[in-house]
C-alpha positions in Angstrom: 0.6 85.0 -84.2 2.6 87.9 -82.8 4.9 87.8 -79.8 2.2 89.2 -77.5 -0.2 86.4 -78.6 2.4 83.8 -78.2 3.1 85.0 -74.6 -0.6 84.9 -73.8 -0.9 81.4 -75.2 2.1 80.2 -73.2 0.7 81.7 -70.0 -2.6 79.9 -70.6 -0.8 76.6 -71.3 1.3 77.1 -68.2 -1.8 77.6 -66.1 -3.4 74.5 -67.6 -0.3 72.4 -66.8 -0.2 73.8 -63.3 -3.9 72.9 -62.9 -3.3 69.4 -64.2 -0.3 68.9 -61.9 -2.3 70.2 -58.9 -5.2 67.9 -59.7 -2.8 65.0 -60.3 -1.1 65.6 -57.0 -4.4 65.8 -55.2 -5.5 62.5 -56.9 -2.3 60.8 -55.9 -2.6 62.1 -52.4 -6.1 60.8 -52.2 -5.0 57.4 -53.5 -2.1 57.2 -51.0 -4.4 58.2 -48.1 -6.9 55.6 -49.1 -4.2 52.9 -49.4 -2.7 53.9 -46.0 -6.1 53.8 -44.4 -6.8 50.4 -45.9 -3.5 49.1 -44.7 -4.1 50.5 -41.2 -7.6 49.0 -41.2 -6.3 45.6 -42.3 -3.3 45.7 -39.9 -3.7 43.4 -37.0 -1.1 44.2 -34.4 -0.4 41.1 -32.3 -1.6 41.3 -28.8 1.1 42.5 -26.3 0.0 39.5 -24.1 0.6 36.9 -26.8 3.0 34.0 -26.3 6.4 34.4 -27.9 5.5 31.8 -30.5 3.1 29.1 -31.4 4.1 26.0 -29.3 5.6 22.9 -30.8 2.7 20.5 -30.8 3.7 16.8 -30.8 2.1 14.6 -33.5 -1.1 12.9 -32.5 -1.1 9.4 -34.0 -4.3 9.0 -35.9 -5.0 12.7 -36.4 -4.1 14.4 -39.8 -4.6 18.1 -40.6 -4.9 20.3 -43.7 -5.8 23.9 -44.4 -6.8 25.8 -47.6 -7.9 29.2 -49.0 -11.6 29.0 -49.8 -12.3 32.7 -49.9 -15.4 32.4 -47.7 -14.8 36.0 -46.6 -11.1 36.5 -46.3 -8.8 36.7 -49.3 -5.2 35.4 -49.6 -5.3 33.5 -46.3 -6.2 30.0 -45.2 -9.8 30.0 -43.9 -10.9 26.3 -44.0 -9.3 23.4 -42.1 -9.9 19.7 -42.1 -9.0 17.0 -39.6 -9.2 13.3 -40.4 -9.4 11.0 -37.4 -8.5 7.3 -37.4 -11.1 4.5 -37.2 -12.1 3.9 -33.6 -11.8 7.5 -32.6 -14.1 8.6 -29.8 -15.5 12.1 -29.6 -16.7 14.3 -26.7 -17.8 17.9 -26.7 -19.5 20.9 -25.1 -21.4 23.7 -26.8 -23.1 27.1 -26.3 -26.5 27.1 -24.7 -27.6 30.0 -26.9 -31.1 29.7 -28.2 -29.9 31.1 -31.5 -27.0 28.7 -31.8 -25.8 27.8 -35.3 -26.7 24.9 -37.5 -23.3 23.5 -37.1 -23.7 23.4 -33.3 -27.0 21.7 -33.5 -25.7 19.2 -36.0 -22.7 18.4 -33.7 -24.9 17.9 -30.7 -27.1 15.5 -32.6 -24.1 13.5 -33.9 -22.5 13.2 -30.5 -25.7 11.8 -29.0 -26.1 9.3 -31.8 -24.9 5.7 -31.9 -21.5 5.3 -33.4 -20.9 2.7 -36.2 -18.3 0.2 -35.0 -14.8 1.1 -36.0 -15.9 4.3 -37.8 -13.4 7.1 -38.4 -14.3 10.7 -37.9 -13.5 14.2 -39.3 -13.8 17.8 -38.4 -14.2 20.6 -40.9 -14.1 24.3 -39.9 -14.4 27.6 -41.8 -13.8 31.1 -40.7 -15.4 34.3 -41.9 -19.0 33.2 -41.8 -20.8 31.7 -38.7 -23.7 30.1 -40.6 -25.8 31.2 -37.7 -29.4 32.5 -38.0 -29.5 31.3 -41.6 -32.6 29.1 -41.3 -33.0 26.1 -43.7 -30.2 27.5 -45.9 -27.9 27.0 -42.9 -29.0 23.4 -42.4 -28.5 22.7 -46.1 -25.0 24.2 -45.9 -24.0 21.9 -43.0 -25.4 18.9 -44.8 -23.5 19.8 -48.1 -20.2 20.4 -46.3 -20.3 17.4 -44.0 -21.7 15.2 -46.8 -18.9 16.2 -49.1 -16.2 15.4 -46.5 -17.9 12.1 -45.7 -17.9 11.1 -49.4 -14.3 12.2 -49.9 -13.0 10.3 -46.8 -15.3 7.3 -47.1 -16.8 7.7 -43.6 -20.4 8.1 -42.5 -21.8 11.7 -42.6 -22.8 11.1 -39.0 -19.1 11.2 -38.1 -18.3 14.5 -39.8 -18.4 17.4 -37.3 -18.4 21.0 -38.6 -18.0 24.4 -37.2 -18.3 27.9 -38.7 -17.2 31.2 -37.2 -17.6 34.8 -38.3 -20.4 37.1 -39.3 -23.9 36.1 -38.1 -27.0 36.1 -40.4 -25.3 35.7 -43.8 -25.8 32.5 -45.9 -22.7 30.4 -45.9 -21.3 30.1 -49.5 -20.7 26.4 -48.9 -19.8 25.8 -52.5 -16.5 27.5 -51.9 -15.8 25.0 -49.1 -16.9 21.9 -50.9 -14.8 22.9 -53.9 -11.7 22.8 -51.7 -12.4 19.3 -50.2 -10.3 17.4 -52.7 -7.3 19.7 -52.1 -7.8 19.4 -48.3 -7.9 15.6 -48.5 -4.8 15.5 -50.6 -3.0 17.8 -48.2 -3.7 15.8 -45.0 -0.7 15.3 -42.8 0.1 14.9 -39.1 2.4 17.9 -39.3 -0.1 20.6 -40.4 -1.8 21.5 -37.0 -0.4 25.0 -37.0 -1.9 25.7 -40.4 -5.2 24.5 -39.0 -4.8 26.9 -36.1 -4.3 29.8 -38.4 -7.3 28.8 -40.6 -9.9 29.1 -37.8 -8.9 32.7 -36.8 -11.2 35.7 -37.2 -10.2 38.8 -35.3 -7.6 36.7 -33.4 -4.1 38.3 -33.6 -2.3 35.0 -33.0 -3.0 31.2 -33.4 -3.5 29.4 -30.1 -2.1 26.0 -29.2 -1.3 24.0 -26.1 0.0 20.5 -25.3 0.7 18.1 -22.5 2.1 14.6 -22.1 1.7 11.9 -19.4 3.2 8.5 -18.8 0.7 5.8 -19.4 1.1 2.1 -18.8 3.2 0.9 -21.7 3.8 4.3 -23.4 3.3 8.0 -23.4 -0.1 9.7 -23.9 -0.1 13.0 -25.8 -2.8 15.7 -25.6 -2.7 18.7 -28.0 -5.2 21.4 -28.8 -5.9 24.5 -30.9 -8.4 27.3 -30.3 -9.7 30.5 -31.8 -11.3 33.4 -29.9 -10.8 37.1 -29.3 -14.2 38.8 -29.0 -17.7 37.8 -28.2 -16.3 35.8 -25.3 -18.3 35.0 -22.2 -19.0 31.8 -20.2 -21.7 29.5 -21.6 -19.5 26.8 -23.1 -17.4 26.8 -25.0 -16.9 30.6 -25.4 -14.9 30.0 -28.6 -13.9 27.2 -31.1 -11.7 24.6 -29.5 -10.4 21.3 -30.9 -8.3 19.0 -28.6 -6.8 15.7 -29.8 -5.2 12.9 -27.9 -3.9 9.4 -28.8 -5.3 8.0 -25.5 -7.3 4.8 -25.4 -10.4 5.9 -23.5 -14.1 5.2 -23.6 -16.4 7.9 -24.9 -18.4 8.1 -21.7 -15.2 8.6 -19.6 -13.9 11.3 -22.0 -17.2 13.1 -22.0 -17.4 13.1 -18.2 -13.8 14.6 -18.0 -14.7 17.3 -20.5 -17.9 18.2 -18.7 -16.2 18.3 -15.3 -13.5 20.7 -16.4 -15.5 23.1 -18.5 -16.5 25.2 -15.5 -13.0 26.1 -14.3 -11.6 26.7 -17.8 -13.7 27.8 -20.8 -16.6 28.9 -18.6 -14.4 31.0 -16.4 -13.3 33.6 -19.0 -14.9 36.7 -20.3 -13.7 39.4 -22.7 -16.8 41.4 -23.3 -19.7 39.5 -21.6 -21.1 38.4 -25.0 -21.7 34.7 -25.8 -21.4 33.5 -29.4 -23.9 31.5 -31.4 -21.2 29.1 -32.5 -19.3 28.1 -29.3 -17.9 24.6 -29.7 -15.4 22.4 -27.9 -14.6 19.0 -29.5 -12.2 16.5 -28.0 -11.1 13.5 -30.1 -9.3 10.4 -28.7 -7.8 8.3 -31.5 -6.7 5.4 -29.3 -3.4 5.1 -31.2 -1.1 5.4 -28.2 1.0 2.4 -27.3 -0.2 2.9 -23.7 -2.9 0.8 -22.1 -6.4 2.1 -21.8 -6.8 5.1 -19.5 -7.9 3.8 -16.1 -7.2 4.2 -12.4 -4.3 6.5 -11.5 -3.5 7.1 -15.2 -7.1 8.4 -15.6 -6.5 10.9 -12.9 -3.3 12.1 -14.4 -4.9 12.2 -17.8 -7.8 14.4 -16.6 -5.4 16.7 -14.9 -3.4 17.1 -18.1 -6.5 17.6 -20.2 -7.7 20.3 -17.7 -4.3 22.0 -18.1 -4.6 22.1 -21.8 -8.1 23.4 -21.6 -7.1 26.1 -19.1 -4.1 27.2 -21.2 -6.2 27.6 -24.3 -8.9 29.5 -22.4 -6.3 31.9 -21.0 -4.8 32.5 -24.5 -8.2 33.6 -25.6 -8.3 36.3 -22.9 -4.7 37.3 -23.7 -6.0 37.9 -27.3 -9.1 39.7 -26.2 -9.9 42.4 -28.7 -7.7 45.4 -27.8 -6.4 43.8 -24.6 -3.3 45.1 -22.9 -3.9 43.5 -19.4 -4.6 40.0 -18.4 -6.6 40.0 -15.2 -7.6 37.3 -12.7 -10.6 38.1 -10.6 -10.2 35.8 -7.5 -13.1 35.6 -5.2 -13.0 33.6 -1.9 -15.1 33.5 1.2 -18.5 33.2 -0.5 -21.4 31.3 1.0 -22.0 29.3 -2.2 -20.2 28.5 -5.4 -22.9 30.4 -7.3 -22.3 33.5 -5.2 -18.6 33.3 -5.8 -19.2 33.0 -9.5 -21.7 35.9 -9.5 -19.3 38.3 -7.8 -16.3 37.3 -9.9 -18.3 37.6 -13.1 -19.8 41.0 -12.1 -16.3 42.4 -11.5 -14.9 40.8 -14.6 -17.7 42.1 -16.9 -17.9 45.7 -15.4 -17.0 48.3 -18.1 -16.0 50.6 -15.3 -13.6 48.1 -13.8 -12.2 47.2 -17.2 -11.6 50.7 -18.3 -10.0 51.6 -15.0 -7.6 48.7 -15.5 -6.9 50.0 -19.1 -6.1 53.4 -17.7 -4.0 51.9 -14.9 -6.2 53.5 -12.4 -6.5 51.6 -9.0 -10.2 52.7 -8.7 -11.2 50.1 -6.1 -14.6 51.8 -5.6 -15.7 50.4 -8.9 -14.9 46.9 -7.5 -17.1 47.6 -4.5 -19.9 48.7 -6.8 -19.6 45.5 -8.9 -19.8 43.3 -5.8 -22.9 45.2 -4.7 -24.8 44.8 -8.0 -23.9 41.1 -8.4 -26.9 39.8 -6.5 -24.7 37.6 -4.3 -24.8 37.7 -0.5 -22.3 40.3 0.7 -21.6 42.2 3.9 -19.8 45.5 3.7 -18.0 45.0 7.0 -16.6 41.6 6.1 -15.2 42.5 2.7 -11.5 42.4 1.9 -10.1 43.7 -1.4 -6.6 43.3 -2.6 -4.5 44.3 -5.7 -2.1 41.4 -5.8 -0.6 41.3 -2.3 -1.6 44.9 -1.6 -4.4 45.2 1.0 -6.7 47.9 -0.3 -9.8 47.7 1.8 -11.2 45.8 4.7 -13.8 46.0 7.5 -16.0 48.3 5.5 -13.4 50.9 4.7 -10.1 51.6 3.0 -7.0 50.1 4.7 -5.4 52.9 6.6 -2.0 51.8 5.4 -3.0 51.7 1.8 -1.2 54.2 -0.5 -2.7 55.2 -3.8 0.7 55.3 -5.4 1.3 51.6 -4.5 -2.0 50.7 -6.2 -1.1 52.8 -9.2 2.3 51.2 -9.5 0.7 47.7 -9.3 -1.8 48.5 -12.1 1.0 49.2 -14.6 1.8 45.5 -14.7 0.6 43.5 -17.7 -0.8 40.7 -15.5 -3.0 41.5 -12.5 -4.9 39.8 -9.7 -7.9 41.5 -8.1 -8.8 39.5 -5.0 -12.0 39.8 -3.1 -12.8 37.9 0.1 -16.4 38.1 1.1 -15.7 36.7 4.6 -18.9 34.7 4.7 -18.1 31.1 3.8 -15.6 28.7 2.0 -16.8 28.9 -1.6 -14.4 30.4 -4.2 -14.1 31.0 -7.9 -11.7 32.7 -10.3 -12.7 34.4 -13.6 -10.1 35.6 -16.1 -10.7 38.7 -18.1 -8.9 41.6 -19.8 -9.1 45.4 -19.9 -11.4 47.4 -22.2 -9.6 49.8 -24.6 -10.6 52.0 -27.5 -9.2 49.3 -29.8 -12.1 47.0 -28.9 -14.5 49.7 -30.3 -12.4 50.1 -33.5 -12.4 46.4 -34.2 -16.1 45.8 -33.6 -17.3 49.0 -35.3 -15.6 47.9 -38.5 -16.2 44.1 -38.1 -18.4 43.6 -41.2 -16.7 46.1 -43.4 
């Protein structure tokens, strides 16, 4: 091969090498882009409205917790939690009224209504990633297998094992993954693992939710602590999320149930993120009776109910603060309605309005959208009696904008992370508050990709 041929061969090889380098670089770039995209998609920036940290929840005597990785949907994270409750524990609850409610919800409702074996313990098992809703007979079988497995492992009646599932609707629950983890869950039970349990029940949540309160009983302290999950598909219809509250109080089942039912309306039924109610909404309250204090009666009962309501409200507000894509926490405060129902209708209409919520997201004091939401609510209202405020700023009254209102004042107020939109209908004494959040593009991103 002469010099000319060697040169031609070298040029050809050089072009081949350059082509391979170019193709390799393109391939590497593609892999990097895919990896970055996957990381961004998996990333869950914590809500700017989140508490600084998970609260320190005091131990509840008679309540033990454990969490495990079952891989129901999520990988490399805890997605199942178990609670063992002492013999003699009484249970109360509230649930979604959805006609397509899950097998878990129906099972819990049946068990709460059943006669309790004397001195029986209880348990709660929850999985995230799959709601086991609209899964027909397969869903009922999954509930039976999971609750039966827990009952056998803990030596308690299956009628005392309460289950919840949260996540994607319409897909069979791979219950074998959960039952396989029951031995490890039982072995890991401890009074100190409540925070792990709070993490295990999360889906699109960006932070675990917990709240606690303590009161002085006759002869000792009474502790109440609870955890919750919820971020999207949140609207009043009890319980708007999954909530588990525990107390060491000595209290009858009927008294506890009445307290729960009385305080549902002003707490879990007074929040909305997106006006959609889940198929799996569950609130369970367990009283272990292990406190040194005397049974909850009289003045102590009033203090206990107030503390229970505070825990319920705190957890409900945390759900709104973790609303998918939320950057603003908003109280819609309605007064002066002729009936409680009308106050609720107006507050809910404003809180659910996409136009109001996007205006809040854009920090636009567009009070005309509030007027429109009041008008469409179906509640009795009189244009010339209406008063609208942003916090303490009087925006409109007597059928028109307040002459002293300045748009720049409204705009400045809307920049705050926590807002109060107040409406007085000027017709009566009924009132209601609903808590909501703004509606941002992040909400669309989360829900467009929810199943992928």
